[in-house]
MINULUM-347096 format. One line per 5 residues: their letters; for each residue x, y, z of C-alpha. Coordinates in steps of 0.05 Angstrom, whole numbers, padded with zeros to 5 digits. Layout:
A = X/Y/Z | ...
# end
This chain:
MINHR = 03486/02303/02551 | 03421/02327/02519 | 03411/02322/02444 | 03351/02353/02412 | 03316/02375/02348
TALFA = 03265/02430/02357 | 03207/02459/02318 | 03182/02526/02344 | 03112/02549/02324 | 03091/02622/02316
SAGTL = 03018/02641/02307 | 02985/02709/02300 | 02916/02728/02325 | 02911/02675/02379 | 02865/02679/02440
PALPQ = 02882/02664/02513 | 02838/02603/02517 | 02857/02575/02448 | 02903/02514/02451 | 02970/02532/02419
IERIS = 03033/02491/02410 | 03095/02532/02419 | 03148/02478/02416 | 03158/02407/02393 | 03225/02374/02403
REVVD = 03257/02306/02404 | 03307/02299/02461 | 03354/02244/02483 | 03382/02251/02553 | 03433/02206/02585
TAAYR = 03451/02240/02650 | 03416/02238/02718 | 03429/02313/02721 | 03368/02320/02676 | 03316/02330/02731
HRLPR = 03262/02383/02737 | 03217/02403/02794 | 03146/02431/02789 | 03110/02478/02798 | 03151/02525/02756
PGPSY = 03145/02601/02756 | 03121/02638/02694 | 03062/02626/02647 | 03028/02559/02658 | 03030/02508/02602
AAIQI = 03021/02434/02590 | 03086/02394/02582 | 03077/02327/02547 | 03136/02280/02541 | 03124/02218/02498
TLGGR = 03175/02162/02510 | 03203/02131/02447 | 03260/02094/02480 | 03291/02082/02548 | 03250/02108/02606
GALWH = 03242/02169/02649 | 03217/02173/02721 | 03166/02214/02759 | 03177/02227/02833 | 03111/02236/02870
PDGRI = 03104/02282/02930 | 03094/02221/02975 | 03161/02191/02954 | 03135/02141/02902 | 03174/02135/02837
EAIPR = 03134/02119/02774 | 03169/02096/02711 | 03155/02128/02643 | 03175/02073/02594 | 03161/02066/02520
GRALC = 03086/02066/02510 | 03075/02120/02563 | 03072/02195/02560 | 03083/02243/02618 | 03033/02300/02622
LLTGR = 03047/02356/02672 | 03018/02425/02682 | 03074/02472/02701 | 03032/02518/02744 | 02993/02463/02781
SHFTY = 03033/02399/02785 | 03077/02384/02845 | 03125/02331/02818 | 03198/02321/02800 | 03214/02285/02735
GLPDN = 03276/02265/02698 | 03323/02208/02684 | 03325/02156/02740 | 03390/02143/02777 | 03391/02070/02756
ATEPW = 03378/02083/02681 | 03417/02037/02636 | 03401/02073/02571 | 03384/02144/02550 | 03313/02171/02554
DFVFV = 03290/02186/02483 | 03225/02226/02480 | 03184/02276/02441 | 03168/02338/02481 | 03106/02380/02465
QIFGS = 03092/02448/02498 | 03019/02470/02495 | 02991/02536/02520 | 02919/02559/02525 | 02871/02555/02584
AAISV = 02823/02507/02547 | 02879/02457/02534 | 02904/02462/02606 | 02833/02451/02634 | 02821/02388/02591
LAELV = 02889/02358/02608 | 02881/02374/02682 | 02815/02335/02682 | 02847/02277/02644 | 02905/02273/02692
ARTSP = 02859/02278/02753 | 02818/02219/02727 | 02878/02176/02709 | 02950/02194/02724 | 03005/02241/02700
VLRLD = 03035/02180/02666 | 02988/02164/02609 | 02985/02109/02557 | 03006/02129/02488 | 03030/02081/02434
PEHPL = 03094/02110/02404 | 03070/02083/02336 | 03006/02123/02341 | 02996/02168/02279 | 02997/02231/02321
VTDLV = 03067/02214/02347 | 03091/02199/02277 | 03064/02266/02254 | 03099/02303/02310 | 03166/02271/02293
HRLPA = 03157/02288/02219 | 03148/02362/02237 | 03218/02365/02266 | 03278/02391/02228 | 03334/02342/02209
RGSRV = 03378/02378/02260 | 03380/02440/02302 | 03319/02486/02308 | 03268/02515/02259 | 03213/02567/02267
TLIPA = 03148/02553/02231 | 03093/02604/02219 | 03025/02571/02227 | 02954/02600/02229 | 02925/02601/02299
GENAA = 02866/02557/02279 | 02911/02504/02248 | 02956/02506/02309 | 02895/02496/02355 | 02871/02437/02313
LAMSI = 02940/02404/02319 | 02941/02415/02394 | 02871/02386/02402 | 02889/02326/02359 | 02944/02311/02409
IGGLV = 02898/02320/02469 | 02844/02278/02434 | 02893/02223/02420 | 02914/02221/02493 | 02841/02217/02515
DQQRD = 02825/02162/02466 | 02885/02120/02486 | 02863/02121/02559 | 02792/02102/02540 | 02816/02044/02496
AAAGE = 02862/02020/02550 | 02806/02021/02602 | 02759/01984/02555 | 02810/01928/02549 | 02819/01921/02624
DHLPL = 02749/01908/02648 | 02773/01841/02674 | 02819/01873/02726 | 02765/01895/02776 | 02729/01828/02772
AAMEL = 02794/01788/02781 | 02814/01832/02840 | 02745/01822/02872 | 02751/01747/02866 | 02820/01746/02898
LRTRL = 02798/01791/02955 | 02729/01761/02968 | 02755/01690/02978 | 02802/01713/03034 | 02761/01761/03077
ADPPS = 02792/01734/03141 | 02863/01746/03117 | 02859/01787/03053 | 02922/01799/03012 | 02946/01870/03005
IAAVA = 02923/01911/02945 | 02996/01912/02921 | 02998/01835/02925 | 02934/01829/02885 | 02960/01878/02833
AKLGV = 03025/01839/02827 | 02987/01774/02817 | 02947/01807/02761 | 03011/01835/02729 | 02998/01909/02740
SREHL = 03021/01962/02790 | 02981/01979/02852 | 02966/02048/02824 | 02943/02019/02758 | 02896/01970/02791
TRAFT = 02868/02023/02838 | 02853/02070/02779 | 02820/02015/02737 | 02780/01990/02797 | 02757/02060/02817
VSCGE = 02735/02078/02746 | 02696/02013/02740 | 02666/02008/02810 | 02664/02080/02835 | 02708/02064/02896
SPARW = 02779/02041/02909 | 02793/01966/02921 | 02811/01980/02993 | 02744/02014/03006 | 02707/01959/02968
LRHQR = 02742/01907/03012 | 02721/01943/03076 | 02649/01943/03053 | 02652/01868/03035 | 02679/01851/03104
LFEAD = 02623/01890/03137 | 02570/01859/03092 | 02594/01790/03111 | 02597/01810/03185 | 02526/01835/03180
RLVRE = 02503/01768/03153 | 02540/01730/03208 | 02512/01775/03263 | 02441/01768/03238 | 02440/01695/03219
GAAPI = 02480/01661/03274 | 02501/01662/03347 | 02576/01664/03338 | 02613/01708/03388 | 02628/01778/03364
AEIAR = 02704/01767/03371 | 02700/01706/03326 | 02660/01744/03273 | 02712/01800/03277 | 02768/01750/03263
NCGFA = 02731/01715/03207 | 02719/01781/03173 | 02791/01805/03176 | 02787/01855/03233 | 02849/01858/03278
TASHF = 02810/01868/03342 | 02738/01864/03366 | 02739/01937/03386 | 02760/01958/03315 | 02705/01914/03287
IHSFR = 02652/01943/03334 | 02673/02014/03317 | 02670/02000/03241 | 02604/01963/03247 | 02571/02020/03286
KQYGQ = 02596/02070/03236 | 02566/02030/03179 | 02500/02007/03210 | 02487/02058/03265 | 02489/02006/03322
TPIEH = 02536/01956/03353 | 02536/01883/03329 | 02500/01860/03393 | 02446/01914/03384 | 02440/01895/03311
RRRHA = 02431/01821/03328 | 02379/01835/03382 | 02340/01880/03336 | 02336/01828/03281 | 02321/01772/03331
SAGGR = 02264/01813/03358 | 02237/01829/03289 | 02240/01755/03270 | 02201/01735/03332 | 02141/01778/03316
# end
């Protein structure tokens, strides 16, 4: 069953690029039949669903399922996103959320950039003033049409977008420790590094969350950073010692010597033996 209260907004004199809210509703769904697939035909708009209770789910194209619990908002672009969302099969309580429908090419562009940098599942405190304001705009029951000037509508739409942007920034600022903690866990076990998922679990976050925070802070994913660290350590061992190449490969976490040699050549432009000879020759001059 789907219960909802809806506020419809009508504005005159709007422009194609101008952000415009057309619908705000509060919906409570309790059936797994509530499931939608994107992209959707018709005019493109941004669909924002702010969880107030229970949880929804987002099915990624690669098969991953991401939860949308209280404290998260789902942001999808109907003409661009390729996801399925709805109530998960194992839900034990209804999904209670505020839905916001925003049109306008400027709004869609900003939200597309935000989602590309973070995730379609964004942080948003349900006690945030913007959420409270949205709920207060709803009728006590049923539907209501509200006439609102286009400029006022655009300001309201941008306040929602700005709130989403600020919540992601504040969350990122509070998580600067994650990349450093992940580096420490990975660096101390180069020979047999834990998986990124295992590191994330140890730090109390999801693999996707850690990867996003790490990439924002360091400019590369934790998996790529780990490959570079293994090669940096291999370079040191090749240059400074006489250990066999196969031993260096094992100590730096490479499954085989051939894989190590291939990766080393790709990084440094020569094989480990060539690299060692070159540095030995340079040191003898």
